[in-house]
C-alpha positions in Angstrom: 18.7 8.7 31.9 20.0 5.5 33.5 22.7 5.6 36.0 25.9 3.9 35.0 27.0 1.6 37.8 29.6 -0.5 36.0 31.9 -0.7 33.0 29.5 -3.2 31.5 26.6 -0.6 31.7 28.8 1.9 29.9 29.5 -0.6 27.1 25.8 -1.3 26.7 25.0 2.3 26.5 27.8 2.9 24.0 26.5 0.0 21.8 22.9 1.3 21.9 24.0 4.9 21.0 26.2 3.6 18.1 23.3 1.5 16.8 21.0 4.5 16.9 23.6 6.6 15.1 24.1 4.0 12.4 20.3 3.9 11.7 20.3 7.7 11.3 23.4 7.7 9.0 21.9 4.9 6.9 18.8 6.9 6.3 20.8 9.8 4.9 21.7 7.8 1.7 19.1 5.0 1.4 19.6 4.6 -2.4 23.0 3.0 -1.7 21.6 0.5 0.7 19.1 -2.4 0.6 15.7 -0.9 1.4 12.9 -3.0 2.9 9.4 -1.7 3.4 7.1 -3.9 5.5 3.3 -3.4 5.0 2.0 -2.5 8.4 -1.6 -1.7 7.8 -4.2 -3.4 10.0 -4.3 -6.5 7.7 -0.5 -6.8 7.7 -0.2 -6.4 11.5 -3.0 -9.0 12.0 -1.2 -11.4 9.7 2.1 -11.1 11.6 4.0 -8.2 9.9 5.4 -7.0 13.2 7.1 -10.3 13.9 8.4 -10.4 10.3 9.9 -6.9 10.6 11.7 -7.8 13.8 13.0 -11.0 12.2 14.3 -9.0 9.2 16.1 -6.5 11.4 17.7 -9.2 13.5 18.8 -11.2 10.4 20.2 -8.2 8.6 22.2 -7.3 11.7 23.5 -10.9 12.1 24.5 -11.1 8.4 26.0 -7.6 8.7 24.0 -6.3 5.7 23.6 -2.5 5.6 20.0 -1.9 5.1 17.1 0.4 5.9 13.9 -1.3 7.2 10.8 0.9 7.3 7.1 0.5 7.9 4.6 1.2 5.1 0.9 1.3 4.7 -1.3 -1.1 2.7 0.1 -2.3 -0.6 -3.3 -3.6 -1.8 -2.3 -7.3 -1.5 -4.4 -8.1 1.6 -4.8 -11.8 0.4 -1.0 -12.2 0.6 -0.2 -10.5 3.9 2.3 -10.1 5.4 3.9 -8.4 2.4 7.3 -6.7 2.1 8.9 -4.7 -0.7 12.7 -5.2 -1.2 14.8 -2.8 -3.2 18.3 -3.9 -3.8 20.6 -1.2 -5.2 20.7 -1.4 -9.0 17.6 -3.7 -9.2 13.9 -3.1 -9.5 11.8 -3.4 -6.3 10.3 -6.8 -5.6 7.2 -7.5 -3.5 7.0 -10.7 -1.6 3.8 -12.1 -0.1 2.9 -14.5 2.6 6.1 -13.7 4.4 6.6 -15.3 7.8 9.8 -15.4 9.9 11.3 -18.4 7.9 10.6 -16.7 4.6 12.0 -13.4 5.9 15.3 -15.2 6.7 15.3 -16.8 3.3 14.8 -13.4 1.6 17.8 -12.0 3.5 20.1 -14.9 2.9 19.0 -16.1 -0.6 17.7 -13.0 -2.3 19.5 -10.1 -0.7 22.9 -11.7 0.1 23.2 -14.2 -2.7 21.0 -12.7 -5.5 18.8 -15.9 -5.9 15.1 -15.5 -6.7 12.8 -17.3 -4.3 9.1 -18.2 -4.3 6.5 -15.7 -3.0 7.1 -12.8 -5.5 3.9 -10.9 -6.3 4.1 -10.1 -10.1 4.4 -6.5 -11.2 1.4 -6.8 -13.5 -0.9 -8.1 -10.7 -4.0 -6.0 -10.2 -6.2 -5.8 -7.1 -10.0 -6.4 -7.6 -10.6 -2.6 -7.4 -8.1 -2.0 -10.2 -9.5 -4.6 -12.6 -12.1 -3.5 -15.2 
């Protein structure tokens, strides 16, 4: 544990602990919050999913939107990586493809905050090559 040498150090520690507690409390009732799953399989990470996830977390905090952001495995849309699934309470989940930091910010502001649909949605009826017959 770090030694506290000043009042500023104590404030930073308090803020860090409160943030960690908030994350745990949010995960107790995820159905009442915006849920975002970032596909973090090898193809997603290679395409920049880690940066997208960090951008989403920062933007959600900046906009003060209560949400749970988690890592997921492959969604089967390797051609569209990085991909994310967004579940807004009361709505069906939506999968977005080719998400970079700019698109991630648009998703937070336009789709999650304002309810506007944006480009990049992967249709529900899409099938991967393996699923097609």
